[in-house]
C-alpha positions in Angstrom: -275.3 60.1 172.3 -271.8 57.2 172.4 -272.7 54.0 170.0 -271.7 50.4 170.8 -271.8 47.1 168.9 -272.3 45.0 171.1 -273.5 41.2 170.1 -276.1 40.0 172.4 -275.7 36.1 174.2 -276.8 33.3 175.9 -274.5 31.1 177.7 -276.0 28.3 179.6 -278.7 30.2 181.8 -277.0 33.6 181.9 -277.0 36.3 178.7 -274.3 38.4 178.8 -273.6 41.1 176.2 -270.5 40.6 173.8 -268.3 43.8 172.8 -264.8 43.9 170.0 -262.7 45.1 173.4 -261.0 47.8 170.7 -263.8 49.3 170.7 -264.0 50.6 174.6 -260.1 50.5 174.3 -258.6 54.4 175.4 -261.4 55.2 177.2 -263.6 54.0 180.6 -265.1 51.1 180.3 -266.3 51.1 184.1 -268.6 54.3 182.4 -269.4 53.0 178.8 -271.0 49.9 180.9 -272.6 51.3 183.8 -274.4 54.6 181.3 -275.3 51.4 178.7 -276.6 49.0 181.1 -278.8 51.6 183.1 -276.3 50.1 185.9 -278.0 53.2 188.1 -281.2 51.9 188.5 -282.6 48.3 189.6 -284.5 47.9 187.2 -281.8 49.0 184.3 -285.0 50.6 182.9 -282.7 52.5 181.0 -280.0 50.5 179.5 -280.2 46.7 178.3 -279.2 45.0 180.8 -281.0 43.0 182.7 -281.7 43.9 186.0 -280.5 40.2 187.7 -277.5 38.9 188.4 -277.7 36.3 185.7 -278.3 39.0 182.7 -276.0 42.1 183.9 -273.2 40.5 182.4 -270.8 41.6 179.3 -266.9 40.6 178.4 -264.5 42.4 175.6 -263.0 40.2 174.2 -260.1 40.0 171.3 -257.8 37.6 169.1 -254.6 36.4 171.6 -251.7 37.2 170.8 -250.5 33.9 173.0 -249.6 31.1 171.2 -251.9 28.2 172.0 -254.7 31.4 172.9 -256.5 32.1 170.9 -259.2 34.4 172.3 -258.7 36.8 175.4 -262.0 38.6 177.4 -262.3 40.7 179.8 -265.6 39.9 182.4 -267.8 42.7 183.9 -270.4 42.2 186.4 -272.3 45.0 185.8 -274.1 46.5 188.9 -277.9 46.4 189.5 -279.2 49.5 191.4 -275.2 50.6 191.6 -272.9 52.8 188.8 -270.7 50.1 189.4 -268.5 47.6 187.1 -267.2 44.5 188.7 -263.8 42.8 187.5 -262.5 40.4 189.7 -263.9 37.0 188.4 -265.2 35.1 185.7 -268.5 33.2 184.5 -268.3 30.0 182.6 -271.6 30.3 181.0 -270.2 33.7 179.7 -267.3 31.9 178.4 -269.7 29.2 176.4 -271.1 32.4 174.9 -267.4 32.9 173.7 -267.0 30.4 172.0 -270.1 30.8 170.6 -269.2 34.1 169.2 -266.0 33.3 168.2 -266.9 31.1 165.6 -270.2 34.0 165.0 -267.8 36.1 163.8 -264.5 34.3 162.4 -262.5 34.9 165.9 -261.6 31.7 165.1 -261.9 29.4 161.8 -264.5 26.5 162.2 -262.6 23.3 161.1 -264.5 20.0 159.5 -265.6 18.1 162.5 -266.1 19.7 165.9 -263.8 23.6 166.1 -262.1 24.1 169.6 -261.8 27.5 170.6 -259.1 27.7 173.1 -259.1 30.9 175.8 -257.9 32.8 178.6 -260.1 35.3 181.6 -257.7 37.6 181.7 -259.7 38.3 185.6 -258.2 35.8 186.6 -256.0 34.1 184.3 -258.1 30.7 184.2 -257.7 29.1 180.5 -261.2 27.2 179.3 -261.4 25.5 175.9 -265.3 25.3 174.3 -265.8 22.9 171.9 -268.5 23.1 169.2 -270.0 20.9 166.4 -269.0 22.0 163.1 -270.3 19.5 160.8 -268.3 20.0 157.0 -266.4 23.8 159.0 -270.6 25.0 159.0 -270.7 26.9 162.3 -274.8 26.3 163.8 -277.0 29.1 164.1 -279.2 27.2 166.6 -279.6 23.5 168.3 -281.8 21.5 170.5 -278.8 21.6 173.6 -281.4 22.5 176.8 -280.0 22.5 180.2 -281.3 23.1 183.6 -282.7 26.7 184.3 -282.7 26.8 180.4 -286.4 26.3 178.7 -285.1 26.2 175.7 -282.9 24.5 173.1 -279.5 26.5 171.5 -276.0 25.3 169.7 -274.4 22.3 172.4 -271.0 23.3 173.7 -268.9 21.0 175.7 -266.8 24.4 178.2 -263.7 22.7 180.1 -261.7 24.6 182.7 -258.1 24.0 181.8 -256.2 23.5 185.4 -257.9 25.5 186.8 -256.8 25.2 190.3 -255.3 28.3 192.9 -255.9 30.7 189.8 -257.0 33.6 192.1 -255.3 32.9 194.8 -252.7 30.6 193.9 -253.8 27.8 196.4 -256.1 25.4 195.3 -256.4 25.9 199.6 -255.7 29.0 200.1 -256.4 28.9 204.0 -254.2 25.2 203.9 -257.0 23.8 205.8 -260.2 21.3 204.4 -262.8 22.7 206.7 -262.3 26.4 208.3 -265.1 27.1 211.1 -267.3 30.7 210.4 -268.5 29.4 212.7 -270.2 26.9 210.4 -268.3 24.3 209.2 -266.9 25.8 205.5 -264.2 24.7 202.7 -262.0 27.8 201.2 -261.4 26.7 197.4 -260.3 28.3 194.7 -260.7 26.6 191.3 -262.6 28.3 188.5 -263.7 31.1 191.3 -262.6 31.2 194.9 -265.7 29.8 196.8 -266.6 29.5 200.2 -268.7 26.5 200.6 -270.9 26.1 203.7 -272.0 22.5 205.7 -275.6 23.9 206.1 -278.7 22.4 205.2 -281.3 26.0 205.3 -279.4 29.0 206.4 -280.9 32.8 205.3 -279.4 35.1 202.4 -278.0 37.2 205.4 -275.9 34.6 207.4 -274.5 33.6 204.3 -273.7 37.3 202.9 -272.3 37.2 206.6 -270.0 34.0 206.1 -269.1 35.6 202.4 -267.7 38.2 204.4 -265.0 36.0 206.8 -264.3 33.7 204.4 -263.1 36.9 202.2 -260.9 38.0 204.6 -259.6 34.6 204.9 -259.2 34.5 201.6 -256.9 37.3 201.2 -259.6 38.9 199.4 -261.9 42.0 199.5 -264.8 42.8 201.7 -265.9 44.7 198.7 -266.3 42.3 195.8 -269.9 41.3 195.8 -268.7 38.5 193.4 -266.0 36.8 195.0 -265.7 34.0 197.1 -268.4 32.2 195.9 -270.4 31.7 198.6 -273.4 28.9 199.3 -274.3 25.5 201.1 -273.7 22.3 200.4 -274.9 19.2 202.2 -276.9 15.2 201.5 -279.2 14.8 198.3 -282.5 14.1 199.3 -282.8 11.4 196.9 -280.8 9.8 193.9 -281.7 12.1 191.4 -278.3 13.4 192.2 -275.5 13.3 194.5 -275.0 16.9 196.5 -277.6 19.5 197.0 -276.3 23.0 196.6 -278.2 26.3 197.1 -275.3 29.3 196.0 -275.5 32.9 195.9 -274.8 35.2 193.1 -274.2 38.8 194.0 -275.8 38.8 197.3 -278.8 37.2 196.0 -279.6 33.6 195.2 -278.6 31.8 192.0 -281.0 30.1 190.1 -279.4 27.4 189.7 -275.6 27.6 189.3 -272.4 29.2 188.6 -270.6 27.0 186.3 -267.4 28.7 187.8 -269.4 27.3 191.7 -269.5 24.6 189.9 -265.8 23.8 189.1 -265.0 25.1 192.5 -267.5 22.2 194.4 -265.7 19.5 192.0 -262.7 20.9 193.2 -263.2 20.6 197.2 -264.9 17.3 196.5 -262.0 15.6 195.5 -260.2 17.1 198.6 -260.8 14.4 201.5 -262.4 15.7 204.7 -263.6 19.0 203.2 -267.9 19.8 203.2 -268.4 18.2 199.9 -266.5 15.1 200.5 -267.5 15.1 203.6 -271.4 15.4 202.6 -270.4 12.7 199.6 -269.9 10.1 202.5 -266.3 9.8 200.7 -267.2 8.7 197.8 -266.7 10.9 194.5 -268.2 9.6 191.4 -266.6 9.9 188.2 -269.6 12.6 186.8 -270.9 14.3 190.2 -274.3 15.4 189.9 -275.3 18.6 191.7 -278.8 19.1 192.9 -280.2 22.6 192.1 -283.2 24.7 192.2 -283.0 24.6 188.7 -282.1 20.7 188.2 -279.5 18.9 187.6 -276.1 19.9 186.8 -273.4 17.4 185.9 -269.9 18.3 186.0 -266.9 15.8 185.0 -263.6 16.4 186.9 -260.5 15.4 185.6 -258.0 14.7 188.5 -253.7 13.3 187.9 -251.4 13.0 190.7 -253.8 14.7 192.7 -253.5 17.5 190.6 -257.0 19.0 188.6 -256.0 19.2 185.1 -259.7 20.0 183.6 -262.8 20.1 184.6 -266.0 19.5 181.5 -269.2 20.9 181.5 -272.0 20.0 178.7 -273.5 23.3 178.2 -275.5 25.6 175.2 -275.2 29.2 173.6 -277.5 31.1 171.0 -276.9 34.5 169.8 -280.0 36.7 169.9 -278.8 40.2 168.9 -276.2 42.1 167.4 -277.2 46.0 168.0 -275.7 49.0 168.3 -276.5 50.7 171.8 -276.8 54.5 172.0 -274.6 54.9 175.2 -275.5 58.7 176.9 -272.4 60.4 176.9 -272.7 62.6 180.2 -273.0 59.1 181.6 -270.0 57.4 180.0 -268.2 60.0 180.9 
């Protein structure tokens, strides 16, 4: 056996195993994580994975040597029923957890009042900032903040995506168009993560998967990467509790709420005149965009400056669940 120390965290509506990047250096992290999670089994029965797209996640975390950045991390979406790991995307909920983890482990020293952890996602280059209340320089272990899709409270964390547009493809609109036809009208946007947002009320999962493949080609991405582009439907609201109704896929399955990178992409597309999101809003973009998801309403705050998206902020919650030593079979981890 190989023994791997990890911290199990909930961030928002995801659960994520966080590891010291140095502990997986010099080997094959794909093989180690696949073995640790039991990725080859759809139930992930012989590992620590949660057998859903929102609970089969990991991140390799380290201090940053870059001025102005506290922490860097590589995000891993671990396969379910497939011994594979995808490194092409980011997860905002896991970034929420990494912000709190960095304070709990002393990677970043807590300051009196509030402490902001500035992070860089190595996968995409995305810059993020997680802010936690640290009264008297103490790091909270628990809290009462509840987010849609989670029934229990956690430590309040404000998560900000900084200058998020074009982080993967280099352009907010990778095709240069506000609307493409796949054949359903869609806006292909790169902010937070590449995303294909479809003007539709009811499409099957299979139809959305087919549209995702077409969008990947147009955006210069791999059709084989299930994590990106994020894909989903946007349409006008059914009542005044929200501004948009959305339904997103996560690893080719319906997301129970909305991934934060998808929420950032939707907020970015809302600011693009003529996009399917802008049209669904009737051309009026509120300062706080309320997204109606299957789990409830998620509020997103976008900050624009001279037509450039400078930041997208969301209120989240995080909690440390466990610190554990994971037994990884050497035969599977090599």
